[in-house]
N, C-alpha and C positions, 0 to 999 in steps of 0.2 A: 504494500500500500504506500509506503514511504517513497519508493522509487517512482511510482506513478505521479505523486505529488511534485517531486523534484523535477520530473520531466515536463509536467504541465507548467510549472513556474518558469523554467528556462524558455519555453516557447512564447510566453507572454512578454518577455523582455524585448524592448526596442533596441535595435542595433545602435551602437554608440555613434557611428557615422551619420545615421539618419537623425538621431537626436541632435547632434551638432548642427546639421543642416537645418532642422526645424527651429532650433534656437537662433541661428543666423537669420532665417526668414522672419522670425518674430521681431528681431531687432530692426530689420528692414521695414517691417510693417510700422513699427514705432516711429521710425524716421519719417515715413510718408504720412503718418497720422499727424506728426508735428508740422510738417510742411503744409498739409491741407488745412490744419487748424490755423496756422499763421496766415494762410490765404484768406480764410474767413474773417479773421480779426482785422487784417489790413484792408480788406474790401469795405468793412464797416467804417473805416476811418475816412472814407471819402477820396476824392481825386482818383476815381477808378474808371478806366476806359472800358466801355461796354462794346463787345464785338462778338461775332459768331465764329466758332471754330471752323476752319476750312474743312471741306468734305473729305480731304485726304486722310484726316484722322479717323474717320469712320471706315474707310477702305482699309486703313492700317489695322483696325481692330479685326476685321474679317481675316486678313492675312495672318494675324497672330493666332486667332482661333484655329485656322486651318493648320498652322504649324503645330499647334498643340495636339490636334487630332492625328496628324501624321506621325508625331513621335510616339503617341500613345499606341497607335496601330503598329508601329515598328516594334514596340516592346511586346505586344501581344504575339506578333509573328516571330519574334526572337524566341519567346518561350515555347511556341508551337513547333518550332523547327523549320520554318519557312525562311531560309537564308536569303533568298532573292528579294522577297517583299520586305523583310526586315532591313536589309541594306538600302534598298530603294527608297523606302519611306523615311529612313534616317537621313538620307541625302536630301530628300524633299523637305523635310522639317528644317534642315540647315538652310536651304535655299530660301524658304519662306521666312525664316527668322532674319536672314540677311536682307531680304526684301523689306521687312518691317523697318529695319534701321534706315534703309535708303529712303523709304516713304516718310519716315519720321523727319529726316532731313528736308525732304520736299515740303513737308508740312510747315517746317520752320521758315522755309523760303516763301511759302504762301502767306504765312503770317506777316512777314516783312513786306510783301507786296501789298497787303491791305493796310499798312501803316502801323502794325504792331511789332515793335522792335524790342530787342533784348534789354537795352538800356533806356528805353523810353518810359512809358507808364508802368507802375508796379504790376498792373494786371498782366501785361505781356511778359514781364520779367518772371513772374511766378510760373506762367505756362512753360516758358523756355527752360527754366531751372528744373521744375518738377518732371517734365517730359524728358529732359536731358539726363537727369539722374536715372530715370527708368531705362532710357536707352543704354546707359552704361551697364546696368544690370543685365539687360538683354545681351550685350556684347560678352559679358561673363558667361551667360548661358550658352552662347554660340561657341565659346571656347570649349566648354564642356562637351557640347555636341560634336565639335571637331575632333576632340580626343576620342569620343565614342566611335566616330567614323574611322579614324585611323586604326583603332583596335579592330573594328569590324572587318576592315579590308586587309589588315596585315596579319592578323592571327587566324589560325584555323578555326572555323566555326565550331563552337562547342558551348552548350549552356552549362555553365558552372555557377556555383553559389556566389563566387567572387564577382564574376562578370554580370550576373543578374543584379547584385547589389549596386555595382557601379552604374548600371543602366537605370536602376530605380532612383538613385540619387540624382542623376541627370534629368530624369522624367519629373520627379517631384519639383526640382528647381524650375524647370521649364513651365510646368503648369502654374507654379507660383508667380512667375513674371507675367504670364498670360492673365491670370486672375487680377494681378496688381494693375495691369494696364486697363482692364475692363472697369475696375474700381475707379481709377483716375479719370477715365473718359466719362463715366456716369457722374462723378463728382463735378467735373468741369461743366457738364451739361446742366446739372442741377443749380449751378451758380450763375447761369446766364439769365 
């Protein structure tokens, strides 16, 4: 009876690397909560430029969601043993993530074109800073996906506990930056 209890206890423990990632994600959430709170407080102070977000930010959101679907599907096919779809969807997720960053830059250019500049009104400054910090986190996720792609194409295909964990960490982080972007977009829209 004691052996069964010990085995059950061991299964319920979270991996230390996953725990560290979740703690890191929680700290990022706190940072963005602080930034969005500062946005609300500063907006109430007056001298706030009212503008509509360029449509590219909405297209960007679809691209980010598709990238999340692609990497999640890659993970499912990795576990099922479909090497071709696993690798292809992993590459697709990377391309879509890179597209997100490029479109984000285009969004900043579109903001500038409508007179919303980084150093102009605080309203614009907040949009650039918040979306720029998010883009930096997306670049970190792209680096993780790039490492996953290098491993996928350079190592012999084999589902091991270690490889599965590495993929899960990448997957969790990528879903996190996706969720974070959707939160930020909804926040910006609710403040218009």
